[in-house]
PyMOL Python script that loads the backbone (N, CA, C, O; Angstrom):
from pymol import cmd

cmd.read_pdbstr("""\
ATOM      1  N   MET A   1     -72.531  82.989 -16.689  1.00  0.00           N
ATOM      2  CA  MET A   1     -72.262  82.530 -17.828  1.00  0.00           C
ATOM      3  C   MET A   1     -71.262  81.309 -17.670  1.00  0.00           C
ATOM      4  O   MET A   1     -70.559  81.256 -16.661  1.00  0.00           O
ATOM      5  N   ALA A   2     -71.201  80.562 -18.410  1.00  0.00           N
ATOM      6  CA  ALA A   2     -69.928  79.404 -18.420  1.00  0.00           C
ATOM      7  C   ALA A   2     -68.960  79.832 -19.457  1.00  0.00           C
ATOM      8  O   ALA A   2     -69.340  80.227 -20.559  1.00  0.00           O
ATOM      9  N   VAL A   3     -67.718  79.759 -19.117  1.00  0.00           N
ATOM     10  CA  VAL A   3     -66.687  79.597 -20.164  1.00  0.00           C
ATOM     11  C   VAL A   3     -66.429  78.639 -20.704  1.00  0.00           C
ATOM     12  O   VAL A   3     -66.305  77.623 -20.019  1.00  0.00           O
ATOM     13  N   THR A   4     -66.254  78.572 -22.044  1.00  0.00           N
ATOM     14  CA  THR A   4     -66.137  77.336 -22.676  1.00  0.00           C
ATOM     15  C   THR A   4     -64.698  77.876 -23.604  1.00  0.00           C
ATOM     16  O   THR A   4     -64.449  79.001 -24.038  1.00  0.00           O
ATOM     17  N   ALA A   5     -63.872  76.557 -23.706  1.00  0.00           N
ATOM     18  CA  ALA A   5     -62.646  76.650 -24.149  1.00  0.00           C
ATOM     19  C   ALA A   5     -62.252  75.489 -24.832  1.00  0.00           C
ATOM     20  O   ALA A   5     -62.966  74.499 -24.673  1.00  0.00           O
ATOM     21  N   TYR A   6     -61.311  75.404 -25.527  1.00  0.00           N
ATOM     22  CA  TYR A   6     -60.546  74.211 -26.312  1.00  0.00           C
ATOM     23  C   TYR A   6     -59.268  74.403 -25.826  1.00  0.00           C
ATOM     24  O   TYR A   6     -58.660  75.471 -25.763  1.00  0.00           O
ATOM     25  N   VAL A   7     -58.849  73.167 -25.443  1.00  0.00           N
ATOM     26  CA  VAL A   7     -57.172  73.057 -24.791  1.00  0.00           C
ATOM     27  C   VAL A   7     -56.478  72.138 -26.156  1.00  0.00           C
ATOM     28  O   VAL A   7     -56.836  71.098 -26.709  1.00  0.00           O
ATOM     29  N   LEU A   8     -55.563  72.884 -26.331  1.00  0.00           N
ATOM     30  CA  LEU A   8     -54.541  71.978 -27.397  1.00  0.00           C
ATOM     31  C   LEU A   8     -53.578  71.310 -26.773  1.00  0.00           C
ATOM     32  O   LEU A   8     -53.046  72.018 -25.917  1.00  0.00           O
ATOM     33  N   ILE A   9     -53.158  70.300 -26.842  1.00  0.00           N
ATOM     34  CA  ILE A   9     -52.509  69.782 -26.276  1.00  0.00           C
ATOM     35  C   ILE A   9     -51.283  68.921 -27.367  1.00  0.00           C
ATOM     36  O   ILE A   9     -51.483  68.592 -28.536  1.00  0.00           O
ATOM     37  N   GLN A  10     -50.205  68.739 -26.678  1.00  0.00           N
ATOM     38  CA  GLN A  10     -48.983  68.207 -27.274  1.00  0.00           C
ATOM     39  C   GLN A  10     -48.354  67.191 -26.526  1.00  0.00           C
ATOM     40  O   GLN A  10     -47.737  67.785 -25.641  1.00  0.00           O
ATOM     41  N   THR A  11     -48.210  66.186 -26.429  1.00  0.00           N
ATOM     42  CA  THR A  11     -47.857  64.983 -25.439  1.00  0.00           C
ATOM     43  C   THR A  11     -46.308  64.092 -26.217  1.00  0.00           C
ATOM     44  O   THR A  11     -45.853  64.125 -27.360  1.00  0.00           O
ATOM     45  N   GLU A  12     -45.991  63.565 -25.312  1.00  0.00           N
ATOM     46  CA  GLU A  12     -44.577  62.942 -25.667  1.00  0.00           C
ATOM     47  C   GLU A  12     -45.215  62.088 -26.892  1.00  0.00           C
ATOM     48  O   GLU A  12     -46.440  62.152 -27.001  1.00  0.00           O
ATOM     49  N   VAL A  13     -44.593  61.402 -27.696  1.00  0.00           N
ATOM     50  CA  VAL A  13     -44.778  60.225 -28.538  1.00  0.00           C
ATOM     51  C   VAL A  13     -44.854  59.127 -28.030  1.00  0.00           C
ATOM     52  O   VAL A  13     -43.944  58.658 -27.347  1.00  0.00           O
ATOM     53  N   GLY A  14     -46.368  58.299 -28.368  1.00  0.00           N
ATOM     54  CA  GLY A  14     -46.698  57.112 -27.699  1.00  0.00           C
ATOM     55  C   GLY A  14     -48.070  57.688 -26.912  1.00  0.00           C
ATOM     56  O   GLY A  14     -49.157  57.113 -26.862  1.00  0.00           O
ATOM     57  N   LYS A  15     -47.775  58.771 -26.411  1.00  0.00           N
ATOM     58  CA  LYS A  15     -48.638  59.113 -24.959  1.00  0.00           C
ATOM     59  C   LYS A  15     -50.049  59.717 -25.370  1.00  0.00           C
ATOM     60  O   LYS A  15     -50.630  60.182 -24.389  1.00  0.00           O
ATOM     61  N   ALA A  16     -50.811  59.843 -26.657  1.00  0.00           N
ATOM     62  CA  ALA A  16     -51.807  60.775 -26.734  1.00  0.00           C
ATOM     63  C   ALA A  16     -53.356  60.001 -26.580  1.00  0.00           C
ATOM     64  O   ALA A  16     -54.502  60.451 -26.596  1.00  0.00           O
ATOM     65  N   ALA A  17     -52.856  58.765 -26.440  1.00  0.00           N
ATOM     66  CA  ALA A  17     -54.573  57.916 -26.568  1.00  0.00           C
ATOM     67  C   ALA A  17     -54.500  57.828 -24.592  1.00  0.00           C
ATOM     68  O   ALA A  17     -55.515  58.123 -23.962  1.00  0.00           O
ATOM     69  N   GLY A  18     -53.451  57.482 -23.990  1.00  0.00           N
ATOM     70  CA  GLY A  18     -53.468  57.758 -22.552  1.00  0.00           C
ATOM     71  C   GLY A  18     -53.496  59.186 -21.557  1.00  0.00           C
ATOM     72  O   GLY A  18     -53.603  59.348 -20.341  1.00  0.00           O
ATOM     73  N   VAL A  19     -53.361  60.007 -22.582  1.00  0.00           N
ATOM     74  CA  VAL A  19     -53.127  61.244 -22.016  1.00  0.00           C
ATOM     75  C   VAL A  19     -54.938  61.871 -22.213  1.00  0.00           C
ATOM     76  O   VAL A  19     -55.597  62.381 -21.307  1.00  0.00           O
ATOM     77  N   ALA A  20     -55.412  61.630 -23.674  1.00  0.00           N
ATOM     78  CA  ALA A  20     -56.971  61.990 -23.628  1.00  0.00           C
ATOM     79  C   ALA A  20     -57.863  61.222 -22.879  1.00  0.00           C
ATOM     80  O   ALA A  20     -58.955  61.748 -22.664  1.00  0.00           O
ATOM     81  N   ARG A  21     -57.614  59.819 -22.313  1.00  0.00           N
ATOM     82  CA  ARG A  21     -58.258  59.553 -21.821  1.00  0.00           C
ATOM     83  C   ARG A  21     -58.261  60.122 -20.125  1.00  0.00           C
ATOM     84  O   ARG A  21     -59.356  60.389 -19.630  1.00  0.00           O
ATOM     85  N   GLN A  22     -56.958  60.292 -19.261  1.00  0.00           N
ATOM     86  CA  GLN A  22     -56.868  60.832 -18.643  1.00  0.00           C
ATOM     87  C   GLN A  22     -57.843  62.010 -18.136  1.00  0.00           C
ATOM     88  O   GLN A  22     -58.624  62.064 -17.186  1.00  0.00           O
ATOM     89  N   VAL A  23     -57.406  63.158 -19.385  1.00  0.00           N
ATOM     90  CA  VAL A  23     -58.205  64.260 -19.198  1.00  0.00           C
ATOM     91  C   VAL A  23     -59.608  64.002 -19.097  1.00  0.00           C
ATOM     92  O   VAL A  23     -60.274  64.616 -18.264  1.00  0.00           O
ATOM     93  N   ALA A  24     -60.234  62.979 -20.022  1.00  0.00           N
ATOM     94  CA  ALA A  24     -61.174  62.886 -20.021  1.00  0.00           C
ATOM     95  C   ALA A  24     -62.327  62.600 -18.818  1.00  0.00           C
ATOM     96  O   ALA A  24     -63.544  62.501 -18.976  1.00  0.00           O
ATOM     97  N   ASP A  25     -61.657  62.515 -17.738  1.00  0.00           N
ATOM     98  CA  ASP A  25     -62.167  62.223 -16.300  1.00  0.00           C
ATOM     99  C   ASP A  25     -61.865  63.375 -15.534  1.00  0.00           C
ATOM    100  O   ASP A  25     -62.137  63.216 -14.344  1.00  0.00           O
ATOM    101  N   ILE A  26     -61.377  64.520 -15.830  1.00  0.00           N
ATOM    102  CA  ILE A  26     -61.423  65.579 -15.120  1.00  0.00           C
ATOM    103  C   ILE A  26     -62.432  66.371 -15.277  1.00  0.00           C
ATOM    104  O   ILE A  26     -62.639  66.888 -16.375  1.00  0.00           O
ATOM    105  N   ASP A  27     -63.340  66.632 -14.061  1.00  0.00           N
ATOM    106  CA  ASP A  27     -64.366  67.443 -13.832  1.00  0.00           C
ATOM    107  C   ASP A  27     -64.128  68.956 -14.702  1.00  0.00           C
ATOM    108  O   ASP A  27     -63.058  69.551 -14.572  1.00  0.00           O
ATOM    109  N   GLY A  28     -65.390  69.584 -15.720  1.00  0.00           N
ATOM    110  CA  GLY A  28     -65.059  70.564 -16.566  1.00  0.00           C
ATOM    111  C   GLY A  28     -64.753  70.054 -17.777  1.00  0.00           C
ATOM    112  O   GLY A  28     -64.905  70.940 -18.618  1.00  0.00           O
ATOM    113  N   VAL A  29     -64.390  69.033 -18.262  1.00  0.00           N
ATOM    114  CA  VAL A  29     -63.925  68.703 -19.424  1.00  0.00           C
ATOM    115  C   VAL A  29     -65.371  67.699 -20.195  1.00  0.00           C
ATOM    116  O   VAL A  29     -65.987  66.713 -19.789  1.00  0.00           O
ATOM    117  N   VAL A  30     -65.466  68.466 -21.340  1.00  0.00           N
ATOM    118  CA  VAL A  30     -66.911  67.812 -21.979  1.00  0.00           C
ATOM    119  C   VAL A  30     -66.250  66.655 -22.979  1.00  0.00           C
ATOM    120  O   VAL A  30     -66.612  65.481 -22.903  1.00  0.00           O
ATOM    121  N   THR A  31     -65.294  67.089 -23.876  1.00  0.00           N
ATOM    122  CA  THR A  31     -65.020  66.011 -24.553  1.00  0.00           C
ATOM    123  C   THR A  31     -63.154  66.112 -24.673  1.00  0.00           C
ATOM    124  O   THR A  31     -62.537  67.139 -24.391  1.00  0.00           O
ATOM    125  N   ALA A  32     -62.526  64.876 -25.123  1.00  0.00           N
ATOM    126  CA  ALA A  32     -60.995  64.629 -25.310  1.00  0.00           C
ATOM    127  C   ALA A  32     -61.072  63.948 -26.095  1.00  0.00           C
ATOM    128  O   ALA A  32     -61.682  62.880 -26.043  1.00  0.00           O
ATOM    129  N   GLU A  33     -60.297  64.515 -27.305  1.00  0.00           N
ATOM    130  CA  GLU A  33     -60.273  63.492 -28.416  1.00  0.00           C
ATOM    131  C   GLU A  33     -58.808  63.596 -29.039  1.00  0.00           C
ATOM    132  O   GLU A  33     -58.208  64.667 -29.129  1.00  0.00           O
ATOM    133  N   ASP A  34     -58.302  62.384 -29.453  1.00  0.00           N
ATOM    134  CA  ASP A  34     -57.025  62.075 -30.127  1.00  0.00           C
ATOM    135  C   ASP A  34     -56.981  62.837 -31.492  1.00  0.00           C
ATOM    136  O   ASP A  34     -58.080  62.859 -32.048  1.00  0.00           O
ATOM    137  N   VAL A  35     -56.221  63.311 -31.996  1.00  0.00           N
ATOM    138  CA  VAL A  35     -56.394  63.937 -33.410  1.00  0.00           C
ATOM    139  C   VAL A  35     -54.801  64.244 -34.014  1.00  0.00           C
ATOM    140  O   VAL A  35     -53.840  64.546 -33.306  1.00  0.00           O
ATOM    141  N   THR A  36     -54.789  64.108 -35.282  1.00  0.00           N
ATOM    142  CA  THR A  36     -53.697  64.308 -36.142  1.00  0.00           C
ATOM    143  C   THR A  36     -52.931  65.806 -36.157  1.00  0.00           C
ATOM    144  O   THR A  36     -53.611  66.742 -35.738  1.00  0.00           O
ATOM    145  N   GLY A  37     -51.886  66.029 -36.503  1.00  0.00           N
ATOM    146  CA  GLY A  37     -51.626  67.451 -36.922  1.00  0.00           C
ATOM    147  C   GLY A  37     -50.557  67.930 -36.019  1.00  0.00           C
ATOM    148  O   GLY A  37     -49.741  67.150 -35.527  1.00  0.00           O
ATOM    149  N   PRO A  38     -50.548  69.505 -35.742  1.00  0.00           N
ATOM    150  CA  PRO A  38     -49.457  69.831 -34.938  1.00  0.00           C
ATOM    151  C   PRO A  38     -49.782  69.645 -33.352  1.00  0.00           C
ATOM    152  O   PRO A  38     -49.018  69.917 -32.427  1.00  0.00           O
ATOM    153  N   TYR A  39     -51.054  69.135 -33.266  1.00  0.00           N
ATOM    154  CA  TYR A  39     -51.551  68.817 -31.455  1.00  0.00           C
ATOM    155  C   TYR A  39     -51.985  67.361 -31.645  1.00  0.00           C
ATOM    156  O   TYR A  39     -52.333  66.812 -32.691  1.00  0.00           O
ATOM    157  N   ASP A  40     -51.895  66.876 -30.469  1.00  0.00           N
ATOM    158  CA  ASP A  40     -52.100  65.189 -30.119  1.00  0.00           C
ATOM    159  C   ASP A  40     -53.264  65.500 -29.530  1.00  0.00           C
ATOM    160  O   ASP A  40     -53.966  64.752 -30.212  1.00  0.00           O
ATOM    161  N   VAL A  41     -54.050  66.040 -28.766  1.00  0.00           N
ATOM    162  CA  VAL A  41     -55.262  65.932 -28.254  1.00  0.00           C
ATOM    163  C   VAL A  41     -55.960  66.928 -28.266  1.00  0.00           C
ATOM    164  O   VAL A  41     -55.240  67.802 -27.783  1.00  0.00           O
ATOM    165  N   ILE A  42     -57.337  67.550 -28.622  1.00  0.00           N
ATOM    166  CA  ILE A  42     -58.029  68.469 -28.451  1.00  0.00           C
ATOM    167  C   ILE A  42     -59.347  68.298 -27.185  1.00  0.00           C
ATOM    168  O   ILE A  42     -60.099  67.327 -27.109  1.00  0.00           O
ATOM    169  N   VAL A  43     -59.359  69.071 -26.600  1.00  0.00           N
ATOM    170  CA  VAL A  43     -59.856  69.089 -25.206  1.00  0.00           C
ATOM    171  C   VAL A  43     -61.311  69.944 -25.269  1.00  0.00           C
ATOM    172  O   VAL A  43     -61.007  71.112 -25.513  1.00  0.00           O
ATOM    173  N   ARG A  44     -62.505  69.835 -25.166  1.00  0.00           N
ATOM    174  CA  ARG A  44     -63.627  71.040 -25.040  1.00  0.00           C
ATOM    175  C   ARG A  44     -63.983  71.241 -23.692  1.00  0.00           C
ATOM    176  O   ARG A  44     -64.620  70.269 -23.287  1.00  0.00           O
ATOM    177  N   THR A  45     -63.825  72.133 -22.815  1.00  0.00           N
ATOM    178  CA  THR A  45     -64.015  72.513 -21.657  1.00  0.00           C
ATOM    179  C   THR A  45     -64.990  73.421 -21.073  1.00  0.00           C
ATOM    180  O   THR A  45     -65.260  74.411 -21.753  1.00  0.00           O
ATOM    181  N   GLU A  46     -65.454  73.314 -20.176  1.00  0.00           N
ATOM    182  CA  GLU A  46     -66.476  74.125 -19.470  1.00  0.00           C
ATOM    183  C   GLU A  46     -66.161  74.635 -18.188  1.00  0.00           C
ATOM    184  O   GLU A  46     -65.959  73.769 -17.337  1.00  0.00           O
ATOM    185  N   ALA A  47     -66.056  75.945 -17.788  1.00  0.00           N
ATOM    186  CA  ALA A  47     -65.732  76.101 -16.666  1.00  0.00           C
ATOM    187  C   ALA A  47     -66.784  77.418 -16.176  1.00  0.00           C
ATOM    188  O   ALA A  47     -67.540  77.956 -16.984  1.00  0.00           O
ATOM    189  N   GLY A  48     -66.698  77.818 -14.777  1.00  0.00           N
ATOM    190  CA  GLY A  48     -67.754  78.777 -13.990  1.00  0.00           C
ATOM    191  C   GLY A  48     -67.334  80.254 -14.718  1.00  0.00           C
ATOM    192  O   GLY A  48     -68.161  81.024 -15.206  1.00  0.00           O
ATOM    193  N   SER A  49     -66.009  80.456 -14.687  1.00  0.00           N
ATOM    194  CA  SER A  49     -65.098  81.509 -14.616  1.00  0.00           C
ATOM    195  C   SER A  49     -63.691  81.481 -15.525  1.00  0.00           C
ATOM    196  O   SER A  49     -63.079  80.413 -15.551  1.00  0.00           O
ATOM    197  N   VAL A  50     -63.179  82.579 -16.241  1.00  0.00           N
ATOM    198  CA  VAL A  50     -61.740  82.295 -16.706  1.00  0.00           C
ATOM    199  C   VAL A  50     -60.599  81.930 -15.802  1.00  0.00           C
ATOM    200  O   VAL A  50     -59.564  81.397 -16.202  1.00  0.00           O
ATOM    201  N   ASP A  51     -60.901  82.308 -14.346  1.00  0.00           N
ATOM    202  CA  ASP A  51     -60.041  81.888 -13.262  1.00  0.00           C
ATOM    203  C   ASP A  51     -60.328  80.547 -13.178  1.00  0.00           C
ATOM    204  O   ASP A  51     -59.295  79.888 -13.291  1.00  0.00           O
ATOM    205  N   GLU A  52     -61.561  79.707 -12.989  1.00  0.00           N
ATOM    206  CA  GLU A  52     -61.862  78.771 -12.731  1.00  0.00           C
ATOM    207  C   GLU A  52     -61.174  77.662 -13.954  1.00  0.00           C
ATOM    208  O   GLU A  52     -60.736  76.530 -13.748  1.00  0.00           O
ATOM    209  N   LEU A  53     -61.239  78.311 -15.089  1.00  0.00           N
ATOM    210  CA  LEU A  53     -60.567  77.668 -16.520  1.00  0.00           C
ATOM    211  C   LEU A  53     -58.984  77.296 -16.344  1.00  0.00           C
ATOM    212  O   LEU A  53     -58.350  76.323 -16.752  1.00  0.00           O
ATOM    213  N   GLY A  54     -58.525  78.617 -15.463  1.00  0.00           N
ATOM    214  CA  GLY A  54     -57.208  78.402 -15.634  1.00  0.00           C
ATOM    215  C   GLY A  54     -56.671  77.568 -14.530  1.00  0.00           C
ATOM    216  O   GLY A  54     -55.651  76.918 -14.756  1.00  0.00           O
ATOM    217  N   ARG A  55     -57.336  77.495 -13.153  1.00  0.00           N
ATOM    218  CA  ARG A  55     -57.360  76.375 -12.299  1.00  0.00           C
ATOM    219  C   ARG A  55     -57.276  75.124 -13.050  1.00  0.00           C
ATOM    220  O   ARG A  55     -56.343  74.349 -12.835  1.00  0.00           O
ATOM    221  N   MET A  56     -58.331  74.825 -14.058  1.00  0.00           N
ATOM    222  CA  MET A  56     -58.346  73.501 -14.294  1.00  0.00           C
ATOM    223  C   MET A  56     -57.170  73.336 -15.279  1.00  0.00           C
ATOM    224  O   MET A  56     -56.702  72.199 -15.223  1.00  0.00           O
ATOM    225  N   VAL A  57     -56.640  74.041 -16.047  1.00  0.00           N
ATOM    226  CA  VAL A  57     -55.709  73.842 -17.119  1.00  0.00           C
ATOM    227  C   VAL A  57     -54.759  73.592 -15.886  1.00  0.00           C
ATOM    228  O   VAL A  57     -54.795  72.434 -15.470  1.00  0.00           O
ATOM    229  N   VAL A  58     -53.989  74.383 -15.279  1.00  0.00           N
ATOM    230  CA  VAL A  58     -52.927  74.659 -14.383  1.00  0.00           C
ATOM    231  C   VAL A  58     -52.773  73.437 -13.528  1.00  0.00           C
ATOM    232  O   VAL A  58     -51.814  72.676 -13.657  1.00  0.00           O
ATOM    233  N   SER A  59     -53.682  73.272 -12.699  1.00  0.00           N
ATOM    234  CA  SER A  59     -53.762  71.987 -11.562  1.00  0.00           C
ATOM    235  C   SER A  59     -54.406  70.883 -11.628  1.00  0.00           C
ATOM    236  O   SER A  59     -54.469  70.037 -10.736  1.00  0.00           O
ATOM    237  N   SER A  60     -55.073  70.829 -13.029  1.00  0.00           N
ATOM    238  CA  SER A  60     -55.414  69.400 -13.651  1.00  0.00           C
ATOM    239  C   SER A  60     -54.502  68.888 -14.883  1.00  0.00           C
ATOM    240  O   SER A  60     -53.629  68.022 -14.934  1.00  0.00           O
ATOM    241  N   ILE A  61     -54.965  69.636 -15.717  1.00  0.00           N
ATOM    242  CA  ILE A  61     -54.735  68.981 -17.025  1.00  0.00           C
ATOM    243  C   ILE A  61     -53.070  68.885 -17.157  1.00  0.00           C
ATOM    244  O   ILE A  61     -52.524  67.807 -17.396  1.00  0.00           O
ATOM    245  N   GLN A  62     -52.297  70.172 -16.970  1.00  0.00           N
ATOM    246  CA  GLN A  62     -50.547  70.444 -17.106  1.00  0.00           C
ATOM    247  C   GLN A  62     -50.224  69.078 -16.299  1.00  0.00           C
ATOM    248  O   GLN A  62     -49.315  68.406 -16.785  1.00  0.00           O
ATOM    249  N   LEU A  63     -50.796  68.620 -15.227  1.00  0.00           N
ATOM    250  CA  LEU A  63     -49.960  67.910 -14.480  1.00  0.00           C
ATOM    251  C   LEU A  63     -50.176  66.613 -14.704  1.00  0.00           C
ATOM    252  O   LEU A  63     -49.824  65.800 -13.848  1.00  0.00           O
ATOM    253  N   ILE A  64     -50.832  66.168 -15.968  1.00  0.00           N
ATOM    254  CA  ILE A  64     -50.651  64.608 -16.265  1.00  0.00           C
ATOM    255  C   ILE A  64     -49.520  64.308 -17.143  1.00  0.00           C
ATOM    256  O   ILE A  64     -49.150  65.017 -18.080  1.00  0.00           O
ATOM    257  N   GLU A  65     -49.042  63.288 -16.797  1.00  0.00           N
ATOM    258  CA  GLU A  65     -47.620  62.802 -17.205  1.00  0.00           C
ATOM    259  C   GLU A  65     -47.490  62.747 -18.874  1.00  0.00           C
ATOM    260  O   GLU A  65     -48.423  62.101 -19.352  1.00  0.00           O
ATOM    261  N   GLY A  66     -46.983  63.031 -19.419  1.00  0.00           N
ATOM    262  CA  GLY A  66     -46.750  62.843 -21.121  1.00  0.00           C
ATOM    263  C   GLY A  66     -47.205  63.805 -21.906  1.00  0.00           C
ATOM    264  O   GLY A  66     -47.017  63.878 -23.120  1.00  0.00           O
ATOM    265  N   ILE A  67     -48.157  64.992 -20.848  1.00  0.00           N
ATOM    266  CA  ILE A  67     -47.996  66.478 -21.648  1.00  0.00           C
ATOM    267  C   ILE A  67     -46.814  66.925 -21.777  1.00  0.00           C
ATOM    268  O   ILE A  67     -45.872  66.678 -21.024  1.00  0.00           O
ATOM    269  N   THR A  68     -46.799  67.726 -22.907  1.00  0.00           N
ATOM    270  CA  THR A  68     -45.469  68.459 -23.316  1.00  0.00           C
ATOM    271  C   THR A  68     -45.872  70.159 -23.170  1.00  0.00           C
ATOM    272  O   THR A  68     -45.102  70.953 -22.630  1.00  0.00           O
ATOM    273  N   ARG A  69     -46.831  70.444 -23.585  1.00  0.00           N
ATOM    274  CA  ARG A  69     -47.323  71.770 -24.082  1.00  0.00           C
ATOM    275  C   ARG A  69     -49.017  71.748 -24.405  1.00  0.00           C
ATOM    276  O   ARG A  69     -49.731  71.180 -25.232  1.00  0.00           O
ATOM    277  N   THR A  70     -49.227  72.681 -23.289  1.00  0.00           N
ATOM    278  CA  THR A  70     -50.816  73.308 -23.892  1.00  0.00           C
ATOM    279  C   THR A  70     -51.088  74.614 -24.419  1.00  0.00           C
ATOM    280  O   THR A  70     -50.289  75.457 -24.010  1.00  0.00           O
ATOM    281  N   VAL A  71     -51.759  74.939 -25.013  1.00  0.00           N
ATOM    282  CA  VAL A  71     -52.489  75.904 -25.600  1.00  0.00           C
ATOM    283  C   VAL A  71     -53.968  76.263 -25.515  1.00  0.00           C
ATOM    284  O   VAL A  71     -54.773  75.753 -26.294  1.00  0.00           O
ATOM    285  N   THR A  72     -54.370  77.221 -24.486  1.00  0.00           N
ATOM    286  CA  THR A  72     -55.727  77.361 -24.157  1.00  0.00           C
ATOM    287  C   THR A  72     -56.263  78.513 -25.197  1.00  0.00           C
ATOM    288  O   THR A  72     -55.721  79.582 -25.475  1.00  0.00           O
ATOM    289  N   CYS A  73     -57.519  77.951 -25.694  1.00  0.00           N
ATOM    290  CA  CYS A  73     -58.343  78.794 -26.657  1.00  0.00           C
ATOM    291  C   CYS A  73     -59.840  79.202 -26.244  1.00  0.00           C
ATOM    292  O   CYS A  73     -60.648  78.563 -26.917  1.00  0.00           O
ATOM    293  N   PRO A  74     -60.398  80.016 -25.400  1.00  0.00           N
ATOM    294  CA  PRO A  74     -61.358  80.474 -25.002  1.00  0.00           C
ATOM    295  C   PRO A  74     -62.226  81.089 -26.079  1.00  0.00           C
ATOM    296  O   PRO A  74     -61.925  82.087 -26.734  1.00  0.00           O
ATOM    297  N   VAL A  75     -63.506  80.274 -26.202  1.00  0.00           N
ATOM    298  CA  VAL A  75     -64.569  80.448 -27.377  1.00  0.00           C
ATOM    299  C   VAL A  75     -64.817  81.987 -26.910  1.00  0.00           C
ATOM    300  O   VAL A  75     -64.895  82.428 -25.763  1.00  0.00           O
ATOM    301  N   VAL A  76     -64.920  82.690 -28.201  1.00  0.00           N
ATOM    302  CA  VAL A  76     -65.711  84.198 -28.235  1.00  0.00           C
ATOM    303  C   VAL A  76     -66.820  84.190 -28.766  1.00  0.00           C
ATOM    304  O   VAL A  76     -66.906  83.608 -29.847  1.00  0.00           O
ATOM    305  N   ASN A  77     -67.978  84.801 -28.214  1.00  0.00           N
ATOM    306  CA  ASN A  77     -69.087  84.767 -29.466  1.00  0.00           C
ATOM    307  C   ASN A  77     -69.129  86.243 -29.707  1.00  0.00           C
ATOM    308  O   ASN A  77     -69.364  87.130 -28.887  1.00  0.00           O
ATOM    309  N   LEU A  78     -68.772  86.372 -31.377  1.00  0.00           N
ATOM    310  CA  LEU A  78     -69.120  87.591 -31.928  1.00  0.00           C
ATOM    311  C   LEU A  78     -69.972  87.881 -32.568  1.00  0.00           C
ATOM    312  O   LEU A  78     -70.088  89.045 -32.951  1.00  0.00           O
TER     313      LEU A  78
END
""", "prot")
cmd.dss("prot")
cmd.show_as("cartoon", "prot")
cmd.util.cbc("prot")
cmd.orient("prot")
């Protein structure tokens, strides 16, 4: 069963659009959209496991220049 999560991203001023474009190209990213509010980009991801999700966030998403903070929110089915 796939693990779905939202990754909330804060960026440096003026970097949101570029970050969203770069994140959208990462394998496992379903959507990456610029938003307003406390976060600048919201990303929907899918991964094969929680470990795979963690590797995607730490080894791919967080390495993009301009990102200052991420919060990963796995989807739960209650």
